[in-house]
C-alpha positions in Angstrom: -62.4 46.2 -185.0 -60.3 46.1 -181.9 -61.3 42.5 -181.3 -60.4 41.6 -184.8 -56.9 43.0 -184.4 -56.5 41.1 -181.2 -57.6 37.9 -182.9 -55.2 38.4 -185.8 -52.3 39.3 -183.5 -53.1 36.2 -181.4 -53.2 34.0 -184.4 -49.9 35.4 -185.7 -48.4 34.9 -182.3 -49.4 31.3 -182.3 -48.1 30.8 -185.9 -44.7 32.4 -185.0 -44.6 30.5 -181.7 -45.2 27.2 -183.6 -42.5 28.2 -186.2 -40.1 28.9 -183.4 -40.8 25.5 -181.7 -40.3 23.7 -185.0 -37.1 25.6 -185.7 -35.7 24.7 -182.2 -36.8 21.1 -182.7 -35.0 21.0 -186.1 -31.9 22.6 -184.6 -31.9 20.0 -181.8 -32.1 17.1 -184.3 -29.3 18.6 -186.4 -27.1 19.0 -183.3 -27.8 15.3 -182.3 -26.8 14.2 -185.9 -23.7 16.3 -185.8 -22.7 14.9 -182.4 -23.3 11.3 -183.6 -21.2 12.0 -186.7 -18.4 13.5 -184.6 -18.4 10.5 -182.3 -18.2 8.2 -185.3 -15.3 10.2 -186.7 -13.5 10.1 -183.4 -14.0 6.4 -183.2 -12.7 5.9 -186.7 -9.7 8.1 -186.1 -8.9 6.1 -182.9 -9.1 2.9 -185.0 -6.8 4.4 -187.6 -4.3 5.4 -185.0 -4.4 1.9 -183.5 -3.9 0.3 -186.9 -1.1 2.7 -187.7 0.7 1.8 -184.5 0.2 -1.9 -185.1 1.5 -1.4 -188.7 4.6 0.4 -187.5 5.2 -2.4 -184.9 4.8 -5.1 -187.6 7.1 -3.2 -190.0 9.7 -3.2 -187.3 9.3 -6.9 -186.7 9.6 -7.5 -190.4 12.7 -5.4 -190.6 14.2 -7.3 -187.7 13.3 -10.7 -189.3 14.9 -9.6 -192.6 18.1 -8.6 -190.8 18.1 -12.0 -189.1 17.6 -13.7 -192.4 20.4 -11.8 -194.0 22.7 -12.7 -191.1 21.7 -16.3 -191.4 22.4 -16.2 -195.2 25.9 -14.7 -194.5 26.6 -17.4 -192.0 25.4 -20.1 -194.4 27.7 -18.7 -197.1 30.7 -18.7 -194.7 29.9 -22.2 -193.7 29.7 -23.3 -197.3 33.0 -21.7 -198.2 34.6 -23.2 -195.1 33.2 -26.6 -196.1 34.4 -26.1 -199.7 37.9 -25.4 -198.5 37.8 -28.3 -196.0 36.6 -31.0 -198.4 39.6 -30.8 -200.8 42.0 -30.9 -197.9 40.3 -34.0 -196.6 40.3 -35.6 -200.0 44.0 -35.1 -200.4 44.6 -36.4 -197.0 42.6 -39.6 -197.8 44.5 -40.1 -201.0 47.8 -39.9 -199.2 47.0 -42.6 -196.6 47.5 -46.2 -197.4 44.4 -48.2 -197.9 43.5 -50.8 -195.4 41.9 -54.1 -196.3 44.0 -54.8 -199.5 
């Protein structure tokens, strides 16, 4: 009877020990998966930050280019109006001069 109890307790100890080893092994695998997932998330977050910074820089460049284009448009309009004012004055000056060659 005593030997039987020892055998049963030994078998149960082995079963519980194997269960504990399997549980630890499973916990280690889950930890590795979680660590890999965290590393991937951090990498993606770094990429997002990089793209956000690049986007902000590009938006600033676009804004600067738009301002330059607007200034160029204003200068063009001023030049057009100056030319429009100058052409009639030149036309009247040409009409007032005697023609050569006749």
